PyMOL commands that place a pseudoatom at each C-alpha (Angstrom):
pseudoatom trace, name=CA, resn=MET, resi=1, chain=A, elem=C, hetatm=0, pos=[0.000, 0.000, 0.000]
pseudoatom trace, name=CA, resn=ILE, resi=2, chain=A, elem=C, hetatm=0, pos=[2.817, 2.406, 0.787]
pseudoatom trace, name=CA, resn=LEU, resi=3, chain=A, elem=C, hetatm=0, pos=[4.523, 1.633, -2.518]
pseudoatom trace, name=CA, resn=SER, resi=4, chain=A, elem=C, hetatm=0, pos=[1.390, 2.585, -4.468]
pseudoatom trace, name=CA, resn=ALA, resi=5, chain=A, elem=C, hetatm=0, pos=[1.291, 5.975, -2.704]
pseudoatom trace, name=CA, resn=LEU, resi=6, chain=A, elem=C, hetatm=0, pos=[4.790, 6.893, -3.959]
pseudoatom trace, name=CA, resn=HIS, resi=7, chain=A, elem=C, hetatm=0, pos=[5.138, 8.847, -7.194]
pseudoatom trace, name=CA, resn=PRO, resi=8, chain=A, elem=C, hetatm=0, pos=[8.042, 8.439, -9.656]
pseudoatom trace, name=CA, resn=GLY, resi=9, chain=A, elem=C, hetatm=0, pos=[9.684, 11.650, -8.376]
pseudoatom trace, name=CA, resn=ASP, resi=10, chain=A, elem=C, hetatm=0, pos=[9.612, 10.281, -4.826]
pseudoatom trace, name=CA, resn=TRP, resi=11, chain=A, elem=C, hetatm=0, pos=[11.932, 7.455, -5.858]
pseudoatom trace, name=CA, resn=LEU, resi=12, chain=A, elem=C, hetatm=0, pos=[14.363, 10.002, -7.273]
pseudoatom trace, name=CA, resn=ILE, resi=13, chain=A, elem=C, hetatm=0, pos=[14.403, 11.974, -4.006]
pseudoatom trace, name=CA, resn=ALA, resi=14, chain=A, elem=C, hetatm=0, pos=[14.791, 8.788, -1.933]
pseudoatom trace, name=CA, resn=GLY, resi=15, chain=A, elem=C, hetatm=0, pos=[17.706, 7.652, -4.138]
pseudoatom trace, name=CA, resn=ALA, resi=16, chain=A, elem=C, hetatm=0, pos=[19.434, 11.034, -3.866]
pseudoatom trace, name=CA, resn=GLY, resi=17, chain=A, elem=C, hetatm=0, pos=[19.010, 10.948, -0.086]
pseudoatom trace, name=CA, resn=LEU, resi=18, chain=A, elem=C, hetatm=0, pos=[20.484, 7.463, 0.095]
pseudoatom trace, name=CA, resn=LEU, resi=19, chain=A, elem=C, hetatm=0, pos=[23.501, 8.516, -1.990]
pseudoatom trace, name=CA, resn=ALA, resi=20, chain=A, elem=C, hetatm=0, pos=[24.016, 11.543, 0.265]
pseudoatom trace, name=CA, resn=VAL, resi=21, chain=A, elem=C, hetatm=0, pos=[23.970, 9.369, 3.391]
pseudoatom trace, name=CA, resn=ILE, resi=22, chain=A, elem=C, hetatm=0, pos=[26.460, 6.911, 1.870]
pseudoatom trace, name=CA, resn=GLY, resi=23, chain=A, elem=C, hetatm=0, pos=[28.749, 9.758, 0.783]
pseudoatom trace, name=CA, resn=LEU, resi=24, chain=A, elem=C, hetatm=0, pos=[28.705, 11.357, 4.233]
pseudoatom trace, name=CA, resn=GLY, resi=25, chain=A, elem=C, hetatm=0, pos=[29.409, 7.993, 5.837]
pseudoatom trace, name=CA, resn=LEU, resi=26, chain=A, elem=C, hetatm=0, pos=[32.444, 7.436, 3.629]
pseudoatom trace, name=CA, resn=GLN, resi=27, chain=A, elem=C, hetatm=0, pos=[33.697, 10.951, 4.343]
pseudoatom trace, name=CA, resn=GLN, resi=28, chain=A, elem=C, hetatm=0, pos=[33.292, 10.384, 8.100]
pseudoatom trace, name=CA, resn=ALA, resi=29, chain=A, elem=C, hetatm=0, pos=[35.167, 7.066, 7.932]
pseudoatom trace, name=CA, resn=ASP, resi=30, chain=A, elem=C, hetatm=0, pos=[38.139, 8.802, 6.296]
pseudoatom trace, name=CA, resn=SER, resi=31, chain=A, elem=C, hetatm=0, pos=[38.247, 11.558, 8.898]
pseudoatom trace, name=CA, resn=LEU, resi=32, chain=A, elem=C, hetatm=0, pos=[38.266, 9.050, 11.782]
pseudoatom trace, name=CA, resn=GLU, resi=33, chain=A, elem=C, hetatm=0, pos=[41.403, 7.342, 10.518]
pseudoatom trace, name=CA, resn=GLY, resi=34, chain=A, elem=C, hetatm=0, pos=[43.498, 9.365, 12.920]
pseudoatom trace, name=CA, resn=GLN, resi=35, chain=A, elem=C, hetatm=0, pos=[47.004, 10.639, 12.874]
pseudoatom trace, name=CA, resn=VAL, resi=36, chain=A, elem=C, hetatm=0, pos=[49.743, 10.767, 15.456]
pseudoatom trace, name=CA, resn=VAL, resi=37, chain=A, elem=C, hetatm=0, pos=[51.877, 13.905, 15.550]
pseudoatom trace, name=CA, resn=ILE, resi=38, chain=A, elem=C, hetatm=0, pos=[55.240, 13.478, 17.262]
pseudoatom trace, name=CA, resn=ARG, resi=39, chain=A, elem=C, hetatm=0, pos=[57.155, 16.647, 18.097]
pseudoatom trace, name=CA, resn=GLN, resi=40, chain=A, elem=C, hetatm=0, pos=[60.795, 16.911, 19.058]
pseudoatom trace, name=CA, resn=ASN, resi=41, chain=A, elem=C, hetatm=0, pos=[61.953, 20.157, 20.661]
pseudoatom trace, name=CA, resn=GLY, resi=42, chain=A, elem=C, hetatm=0, pos=[58.792, 21.920, 19.436]
pseudoatom trace, name=CA, resn=GLN, resi=43, chain=A, elem=C, hetatm=0, pos=[59.233, 20.882, 15.779]
pseudoatom trace, name=CA, resn=ILE, resi=44, chain=A, elem=C, hetatm=0, pos=[57.253, 18.145, 14.018]
pseudoatom trace, name=CA, resn=PHE, resi=45, chain=A, elem=C, hetatm=0, pos=[59.438, 15.040, 14.000]
pseudoatom trace, name=CA, resn=GLN, resi=46, chain=A, elem=C, hetatm=0, pos=[56.994, 12.651, 12.332]
pseudoatom trace, name=CA, resn=THR, resi=47, chain=A, elem=C, hetatm=0, pos=[53.320, 12.262, 11.476]
pseudoatom trace, name=CA, resn=ALA, resi=48, chain=A, elem=C, hetatm=0, pos=[52.082, 8.668, 11.409]
pseudoatom trace, name=CA, resn=SER, resi=49, chain=A, elem=C, hetatm=0, pos=[48.803, 6.857, 10.844]
pseudoatom trace, name=CA, resn=LEU, resi=50, chain=A, elem=C, hetatm=0, pos=[47.049, 4.966, 13.629]
pseudoatom trace, name=CA, resn=ARG, resi=51, chain=A, elem=C, hetatm=0, pos=[46.296, 2.154, 11.167]
pseudoatom trace, name=CA, resn=LEU, resi=52, chain=A, elem=C, hetatm=0, pos=[49.795, 0.651, 11.134]
pseudoatom trace, name=CA, resn=ASN, resi=53, chain=A, elem=C, hetatm=0, pos=[51.217, -0.965, 14.268]
pseudoatom trace, name=CA, resn=ARG, resi=54, chain=A, elem=C, hetatm=0, pos=[54.770, 0.197, 14.903]
pseudoatom trace, name=CA, resn=VAL, resi=55, chain=A, elem=C, hetatm=0, pos=[57.274, 1.568, 17.392]
pseudoatom trace, name=CA, resn=ILE, resi=56, chain=A, elem=C, hetatm=0, pos=[58.866, 4.930, 16.611]
pseudoatom trace, name=CA, resn=GLU, resi=57, chain=A, elem=C, hetatm=0, pos=[62.092, 5.939, 18.343]
pseudoatom trace, name=CA, resn=VAL, resi=58, chain=A, elem=C, hetatm=0, pos=[62.651, 9.641, 18.958]
pseudoatom trace, name=CA, resn=ALA, resi=59, chain=A, elem=C, hetatm=0, pos=[65.976, 10.965, 20.201]
pseudoatom trace, name=CA, resn=GLY, resi=60, chain=A, elem=C, hetatm=0, pos=[65.898, 13.703, 22.818]
pseudoatom trace, name=CA, resn=PRO, resi=61, chain=A, elem=C, hetatm=0, pos=[68.493, 15.370, 25.043]
pseudoatom trace, name=CA, resn=LEU, resi=62, chain=A, elem=C, hetatm=0, pos=[68.187, 12.609, 27.695]
pseudoatom trace, name=CA, resn=GLY, resi=63, chain=A, elem=C, hetatm=0, pos=[68.078, 9.667, 25.269]
pseudoatom trace, name=CA, resn=ILE, resi=64, chain=A, elem=C, hetatm=0, pos=[65.649, 7.652, 23.173]
pseudoatom trace, name=CA, resn=SER, resi=65, chain=A, elem=C, hetatm=0, pos=[61.868, 7.766, 23.733]
pseudoatom trace, name=CA, resn=ARG, resi=66, chain=A, elem=C, hetatm=0, pos=[59.762, 4.979, 22.214]
pseudoatom trace, name=CA, resn=VAL, resi=67, chain=A, elem=C, hetatm=0, pos=[56.275, 5.761, 20.908]
pseudoatom trace, name=CA, resn=GLU, resi=68, chain=A, elem=C, hetatm=0, pos=[54.069, 2.713, 20.355]
pseudoatom trace, name=CA, resn=ILE, resi=69, chain=A, elem=C, hetatm=0, pos=[51.148, 2.630, 17.906]
pseudoatom trace, name=CA, resn=ASN, resi=70, chain=A, elem=C, hetatm=0, pos=[49.030, -0.497, 18.293]
pseudoatom trace, name=CA, resn=ALA, resi=71, chain=A, elem=C, hetatm=0, pos=[45.419, -1.340, 17.342]
pseudoatom trace, name=CA, resn=GLY, resi=72, chain=A, elem=C, hetatm=0, pos=[44.514, 2.291, 16.585]
pseudoatom trace, name=CA, resn=ARG, resi=73, chain=A, elem=C, hetatm=0, pos=[45.920, 3.572, 19.884]
pseudoatom trace, name=CA, resn=VAL, resi=74, chain=A, elem=C, hetatm=0, pos=[49.114, 5.422, 20.774]
pseudoatom trace, name=CA, resn=ARG, resi=75, chain=A, elem=C, hetatm=0, pos=[51.244, 5.740, 23.906]
pseudoatom trace, name=CA, resn=VAL, resi=76, chain=A, elem=C, hetatm=0, pos=[54.745, 6.565, 25.070]
pseudoatom trace, name=CA, resn=ALA, resi=77, chain=A, elem=C, hetatm=0, pos=[56.087, 3.094, 25.843]
pseudoatom trace, name=CA, resn=ALA, resi=78, chain=A, elem=C, hetatm=0, pos=[59.514, 4.118, 27.172]
pseudoatom trace, name=CA, resn=ASP, resi=79, chain=A, elem=C, hetatm=0, pos=[61.213, 7.379, 28.078]
pseudoatom trace, name=CA, resn=PRO, resi=80, chain=A, elem=C, hetatm=0, pos=[64.499, 8.177, 29.842]
pseudoatom trace, name=CA, resn=SER, resi=81, chain=A, elem=C, hetatm=0, pos=[62.922, 10.923, 31.966]
pseudoatom trace, name=CA, resn=PRO, resi=82, chain=A, elem=C, hetatm=0, pos=[63.413, 10.365, 35.708]
pseudoatom trace, name=CA, resn=ARG, resi=83, chain=A, elem=C, hetatm=0, pos=[59.728, 10.562, 36.786]
pseudoatom trace, name=CA, resn=GLN, resi=84, chain=A, elem=C, hetatm=0, pos=[58.221, 8.646, 33.804]
pseudoatom trace, name=CA, resn=LEU, resi=85, chain=A, elem=C, hetatm=0, pos=[55.082, 10.832, 33.777]
pseudoatom trace, name=CA, resn=CYS, resi=86, chain=A, elem=C, hetatm=0, pos=[54.357, 10.475, 30.047]
pseudoatom trace, name=CA, resn=VAL, resi=87, chain=A, elem=C, hetatm=0, pos=[54.834, 6.677, 30.248]
pseudoatom trace, name=CA, resn=ARG, resi=88, chain=A, elem=C, hetatm=0, pos=[52.465, 6.431, 33.229]
pseudoatom trace, name=CA, resn=GLN, resi=89, chain=A, elem=C, hetatm=0, pos=[49.819, 8.337, 31.265]
pseudoatom trace, name=CA, resn=GLY, resi=90, chain=A, elem=C, hetatm=0, pos=[49.207, 5.172, 29.220]
pseudoatom trace, name=CA, resn=TRP, resi=91, chain=A, elem=C, hetatm=0, pos=[47.160, 5.138, 26.015]
pseudoatom trace, name=CA, resn=ILE, resi=92, chain=A, elem=C, hetatm=0, pos=[46.471, 8.660, 24.813]
pseudoatom trace, name=CA, resn=PRO, resi=93, chain=A, elem=C, hetatm=0, pos=[42.758, 9.332, 24.149]
pseudoatom trace, name=CA, resn=ALA, resi=94, chain=A, elem=C, hetatm=0, pos=[41.556, 10.844, 20.864]
pseudoatom trace, name=CA, resn=GLY, resi=95, chain=A, elem=C, hetatm=0, pos=[42.395, 14.529, 20.828]
pseudoatom trace, name=CA, resn=GLY, resi=96, chain=A, elem=C, hetatm=0, pos=[44.792, 14.125, 23.767]
pseudoatom trace, name=CA, resn=ALA, resi=97, chain=A, elem=C, hetatm=0, pos=[48.549, 14.484, 24.109]
pseudoatom trace, name=CA, resn=ALA, resi=98, chain=A, elem=C, hetatm=0, pos=[51.455, 13.289, 26.248]
pseudoatom trace, name=CA, resn=VAL, resi=99, chain=A, elem=C, hetatm=0, pos=[54.377, 15.631, 26.913]
pseudoatom trace, name=CA, resn=CYS, resi=100, chain=A, elem=C, hetatm=0, pos=[57.772, 14.380, 28.070]
pseudoatom trace, name=CA, resn=LEU, resi=101, chain=A, elem=C, hetatm=0, pos=[59.217, 17.713, 29.222]
pseudoatom trace, name=CA, resn=PRO, resi=102, chain=A, elem=C, hetatm=0, pos=[62.703, 16.670, 30.332]
pseudoatom trace, name=CA, resn=ASN, resi=103, chain=A, elem=C, hetatm=0, pos=[63.282, 14.930, 26.996]
pseudoatom trace, name=CA, resn=ARG, resi=104, chain=A, elem=C, hetatm=0, pos=[61.493, 17.681, 24.982]
pseudoatom trace, name=CA, resn=ILE, resi=105, chain=A, elem=C, hetatm=0, pos=[59.171, 15.273, 23.159]
pseudoatom trace, name=CA, resn=SER, resi=106, chain=A, elem=C, hetatm=0, pos=[55.386, 15.401, 22.757]
pseudoatom trace, name=CA, resn=VAL, resi=107, chain=A, elem=C, hetatm=0, pos=[52.947, 12.920, 21.228]
pseudoatom trace, name=CA, resn=GLU, resi=108, chain=A, elem=C, hetatm=0, pos=[49.508, 14.047, 20.062]
pseudoatom trace, name=CA, resn=ASN, resi=109, chain=A, elem=C, hetatm=0, pos=[46.662, 11.712, 19.139]
pseudoatom trace, name=CA, resn=ALA, resi=110, chain=A, elem=C, hetatm=0, pos=[45.000, 13.788, 16.427]
pseudoatom trace, name=CA, resn=ALA, resi=111, chain=A, elem=C, hetatm=0, pos=[42.196, 11.269, 15.840]
pseudoatom trace, name=CA, resn=ALA, resi=112, chain=A, elem=C, hetatm=0, pos=[38.713, 12.737, 15.649]
pseudoatom trace, name=CA, resn=GLY, resi=113, chain=A, elem=C, hetatm=0, pos=[37.251, 12.835, 19.106]
pseudoatom trace, name=CA, resn=TYR, resi=114, chain=A, elem=C, hetatm=0, pos=[34.259, 14.471, 20.707]
pseudoatom trace, name=CA, resn=ASP, resi=115, chain=A, elem=C, hetatm=0, pos=[34.654, 17.363, 23.067]
pseudoatom trace, name=CA, resn=THR, resi=116, chain=A, elem=C, hetatm=0, pos=[32.284, 19.951, 24.475]
pseudoatom trace, name=CA, resn=LEU, resi=117, chain=A, elem=C, hetatm=0, pos=[32.818, 22.298, 21.543]
pseudoatom trace, name=CA, resn=ASN, resi=118, chain=A, elem=C, hetatm=0, pos=[32.268, 19.775, 18.754]
pseudoatom trace, name=CA, resn=TYR, resi=119, chain=A, elem=C, hetatm=0, pos=[29.624, 17.558, 20.321]
for i in range(1, 119): cmd.bond("trace and resi %d" % i, "trace and resi %d" % (i + 1))
show_as sticks, trace
zoom trace
């Protein structure tokens, strides 16, 4: 009964709406891929994708810091700083960052996340 109430132009509008929803979904999936921005002494050292599991070594004044990317997450796995604050922070949430001040290294999880301004 509902199908008989639809006119030929209604199918065109429904099809255009479906294509728009699919297009927006694909665009959203690309934006959620996420990037990791690693800075050394205030300068960008490397930008990496969260899709590939790897360990990145970054040299600082105190020694080597190891940044681990695994299963779409990122953390500072090892750091020569005496208090180990950035290592204790654990996995960095989307939109968050870890800063290893004595070694002058920062790691930012630039994945799309929700906050109070964008929600």
